[in-house]
C-alpha positions as CSV (number, residue, x, y, z in Angstrom):
1,M,92.6,60.5,111.2
2,N,95.2,63.2,110.4
3,R,93.7,63.7,106.9
4,I,90.3,64.3,108.5
5,F,91.7,67.1,110.7
6,K,93.5,68.6,107.8
7,I,90.4,68.7,105.6
8,A,88.3,70.1,108.5
9,G,90.9,72.8,109.2
10,I,91.1,73.9,105.6
11,S,87.3,73.9,105.3
12,A,87.0,76.0,108.4
13,C,89.6,78.5,107.1
14,V,87.8,78.8,103.7
15,L,84.4,79.2,105.4
16,T,85.9,81.9,107.7
17,V,87.4,83.8,104.8
18,L,84.1,83.6,102.9
19,V,82.1,84.9,105.8
20,M,84.6,87.7,106.5
21,S,84.6,88.9,102.9
22,G,80.8,88.9,102.6
23,G,80.3,85.5,101.0
24,H,77.2,84.8,103.0
25,W,75.5,87.7,101.1
26,L,76.6,86.2,97.8
27,A,75.2,82.8,98.8
28,L,71.9,84.2,99.8
29,Q,71.7,86.3,96.7
30,S,72.5,83.3,94.5
31,F,69.8,81.3,96.2
32,A,67.3,84.2,95.6
33,W,68.3,84.4,91.9
34,M,67.8,80.7,91.5
35,H,64.4,80.8,93.2
36,M,63.4,83.8,91.0
37,T,64.5,82.1,87.8
38,V,62.5,79.0,88.7
39,E,59.4,81.0,89.6
40,F,59.6,83.2,86.5
41,S,60.1,80.2,84.3
42,R,56.8,78.8,85.3
43,E,55.0,81.8,83.9
44,Y,57.4,82.7,81.1
45,G,60.0,80.8,79.1
46,W,63.6,80.3,80.4
47,R,64.9,83.1,78.3
48,T,62.4,85.7,79.7
49,A,62.8,84.3,83.2
50,I,66.6,84.8,83.2
51,Q,66.1,88.3,81.7
52,R,63.6,89.3,84.4
53,T,65.7,87.8,87.2
54,F,68.8,89.7,86.4
55,S,67.3,92.9,85.1
56,G,66.9,94.3,88.7
57,R,63.4,95.6,87.9
58,H,61.6,92.7,89.6
59,P,63.3,91.9,92.9
60,C,61.8,89.3,95.2
61,K,61.4,89.6,99.0
62,L,64.7,87.8,99.6
63,C,66.6,90.1,97.2
64,L,65.3,93.1,99.1
65,K,66.3,91.6,102.5
66,V,69.8,90.7,101.2
67,Q,70.2,94.3,99.9
68,Q,69.0,95.8,103.2
69,G,71.3,93.5,105.3
70,W,74.3,94.2,103.1
71,Q,73.8,97.9,103.4
72,Q,73.4,97.7,107.1
73,E,76.6,95.7,107.4
74,R,78.5,98.3,105.3
75,Q,77.2,101.1,107.5
76,Q,78.3,99.3,110.6
77,D,81.8,98.8,109.0
78,K,82.1,102.5,108.3
79,K,81.3,103.3,112.0
80,S,83.7,100.7,113.4
81,P,87.3,101.9,113.9
82,R,89.8,100.6,111.3
83,L,93.5,100.0,111.5
84,E,94.9,102.6,109.1
85,A,98.3,102.5,107.5
86,H,99.5,105.7,109.0
87,N,98.6,104.4,112.6
88,F,100.2,101.0,112.1
89,P,103.6,101.6,113.7
90,E,102.0,103.2,116.8
91,V,99.6,100.3,117.2
92,I,102.4,97.8,117.0
93,W,104.4,99.8,119.6
94,E,101.4,100.0,121.9
95,W,100.9,96.3,121.6
96,R,104.5,95.6,122.2
97,A,104.6,97.8,125.2
98,L,101.7,95.9,126.7
99,T,103.2,92.5,126.1
100,A,107.0,93.0,126.6
101,P,108.6,93.8,130.0
102,P,110.2,97.2,130.2
103,A,113.9,97.5,129.4
104,P,116.1,98.2,132.4
105,T,117.1,101.8,132.8
106,C,120.3,101.3,134.8
107,A,122.7,98.5,135.7
108,G,121.8,96.4,138.7
109,P,123.9,95.9,141.8
110,E,125.9,93.1,140.1
111,G,127.1,95.5,137.4
112,V,126.7,95.1,133.6
113,F,125.2,91.8,132.6
114,A,127.5,89.4,130.7
115,S,127.1,85.7,130.6
116,G,130.0,83.4,131.5
117,S,130.4,82.3,127.9
118,Y,131.3,85.8,126.9
119,S,133.7,86.5,129.7
120,D,136.6,86.8,127.2
121,F,135.0,89.8,125.8
122,S,134.4,91.6,129.1
123,E,138.0,91.7,130.1
124,S,140.6,94.0,128.6
125,P,143.1,92.6,126.1
126,P,146.6,91.7,127.4
127,T,149.3,94.4,127.2
128,P,151.6,94.4,125.2
129,P,150.0,92.4,122.4
130,P,151.5,89.0,122.0
131,R,153.9,88.5,119.0
132,A,153.2,86.0,116.4
């Protein structure tokens, strides 16, 4: 049972990375090329079919749809705000300010905070220093 969850998790991660990097367009374009090669090979030989498929001069309807969808996706990506390297520290600080409680600005009524395990360090050393 544990192995099944591991395989499913890895598969989901790989699929997610492929979709986020545009792998769905590659899959659709590969299907279109395969379909075009088969269709052209019925009229011409395999060699001519492959040449016509990958020449770019005879695109099929699916090739045109893939190209149009890919261009629309790129235009949307250009319009959406990106996390730029020079803005990164400010973004992290803003995120931290939203999630972390604010630091105290002054000591509370009980004085400076020190836990009981560090009480030796909060007291002044004995005077005069002990001789060894």
